[in-house]
C-alpha positions as CSV (number, residue, x, y, z in Angstrom):
1,M,97.3,84.5,108.7
2,S,100.9,85.5,108.7
3,C,102.8,88.7,108.1
4,E,103.4,87.5,104.5
5,H,100.1,89.2,103.9
6,C,101.8,92.5,104.8
7,K,103.9,92.4,101.7
8,L,101.3,92.6,99.0
9,E,102.0,92.2,95.4
10,P,100.6,94.9,93.2
11,T,97.0,93.6,93.1
12,F,93.7,95.3,92.2
13,Y,91.1,94.8,94.9
14,D,87.4,95.4,94.7
15,V,87.3,97.3,98.0
16,A,90.0,98.8,100.3
17,L,88.9,99.2,103.9
18,D,90.4,101.7,106.3
19,F,91.0,99.8,109.6
20,D,90.3,102.4,112.3
21,G,86.7,103.6,112.2
22,V,85.6,101.2,109.5
23,V,86.6,97.7,110.7
24,H,87.8,98.5,114.3
25,R,85.3,100.7,116.2
26,Y,88.0,103.2,117.3
27,S,85.8,105.0,119.8
28,L,88.7,106.7,121.7
29,G,90.7,107.7,118.6
30,L,94.4,106.9,118.7
31,H,94.2,106.7,122.5
32,D,97.4,104.8,123.6
33,G,98.1,103.3,120.2
34,S,96.5,99.9,121.1
35,I,93.7,98.2,119.2
36,Y,91.2,98.4,122.1
37,D,87.7,98.2,120.6
38,P,85.5,95.5,119.2
39,V,84.5,95.2,115.5
40,M,82.5,98.1,114.1
41,G,78.8,97.3,114.3
42,G,77.6,95.7,111.1
43,F,81.0,94.9,109.7
44,A,80.8,91.1,110.4
45,G,77.6,90.8,108.3
46,V,79.0,92.9,105.5
47,Y,82.3,90.9,105.5
48,R,80.3,87.6,105.3
49,I,78.3,88.9,102.3
50,M,81.3,90.3,100.5
51,K,83.1,86.9,101.0
52,E,80.0,85.0,99.6
53,R,80.0,87.3,96.6
54,D,83.8,86.9,96.0
55,V,84.5,90.6,96.6
56,S,88.2,91.0,97.1
57,M,89.1,93.0,100.1
58,V,92.2,94.6,101.6
59,I,92.7,96.6,104.8
60,Y,95.0,99.6,104.8
61,S,96.3,101.5,107.8
62,C,99.3,103.4,109.1
63,R,99.3,101.0,112.1
64,E,101.8,98.1,112.3
65,P,100.2,95.3,110.1
66,T,101.2,92.5,112.5
67,S,99.0,94.0,115.3
68,I,96.1,94.4,112.9
69,I,96.5,90.8,111.6
70,K,96.5,89.5,115.2
71,W,93.2,91.4,115.9
72,L,91.7,90.2,112.7
73,D,92.6,86.6,113.5
74,E,91.1,86.9,117.0
75,N,87.9,88.2,115.5
76,G,87.6,85.7,112.7
77,F,88.5,87.8,109.7
78,D,90.8,86.8,106.9
79,I,91.8,89.9,105.0
80,P,95.2,91.0,103.8
81,V,96.7,94.1,105.4
82,T,99.0,96.8,104.0
83,R,100.5,100.1,105.2
84,T,100.4,101.6,101.7
85,K,97.4,102.7,99.7
86,P,96.3,99.7,97.6
87,L,94.8,99.7,94.1
88,A,91.0,99.3,94.5
89,A,87.7,100.1,92.8
90,V,86.3,101.5,96.0
91,Y,87.9,102.9,99.2
92,V,85.9,102.9,102.4
93,D,87.3,105.4,104.9
94,D,85.5,107.1,107.8
95,K,87.6,110.2,107.3
96,G,87.3,110.2,103.5
97,Y,86.2,113.2,101.5
98,R,84.4,112.7,98.2
99,F,86.5,114.8,95.8
100,T,85.1,115.9,92.4
101,H,87.3,118.8,91.3
102,W,89.3,121.7,92.7
103,S,87.3,124.8,93.3
104,E,86.8,127.4,96.1
105,N,83.8,125.5,97.3
106,E,85.8,122.3,97.5
107,L,88.5,124.0,99.5
108,D,85.9,125.5,101.9
109,N,84.4,122.0,102.4
110,I,87.8,120.5,103.2
111,L,88.8,123.4,105.5
112,S,85.5,123.0,107.3
113,K,86.1,119.3,107.9
114,I,89.6,120.1,109.2
115,K,88.2,122.7,111.6
116,T,85.6,120.2,112.9
117,E,88.3,117.5,113.4
118,R,90.5,119.9,115.3
119,F,87.6,121.0,117.5
120,M,86.8,117.4,118.3
121,K,90.4,116.8,119.2
122,T,90.8,119.8,121.5
123,Q,87.4,119.3,123.2
124,Y,87.4,115.5,123.5
125,G,91.1,114.5,123.1
126,Q,90.3,112.7,119.9
127,S,89.5,113.5,116.3
128,H,87.1,110.6,115.8
129,V,83.9,109.8,117.7
130,G,82.8,106.2,117.1
């Protein structure tokens, strides 16, 4: 795979996968910025099934795409990578929030999630526990 995959044409994908915490285990959070962990448990099997069923996939991340592509190649995955939010039917993200509508209850839920993430970061030096 080459970095040509980093420059995606406007394409509609079946599923867009966040890289850290969904594909890459990300047990230490951002840590030193490197991609340090193995594949997230269960992902290899899911990837194989989605490929067999012709599910189009793309990975999105704020990381440099070339480092992700190298890691994907080393782990046997052939998935395009982008730094922008792609068009997709489904987004899989470990930090996602299922939005339905704006209300006071929705705002409270979002603020509670932010509070938890901030607590994890101050207590453990990371905002994501794998």
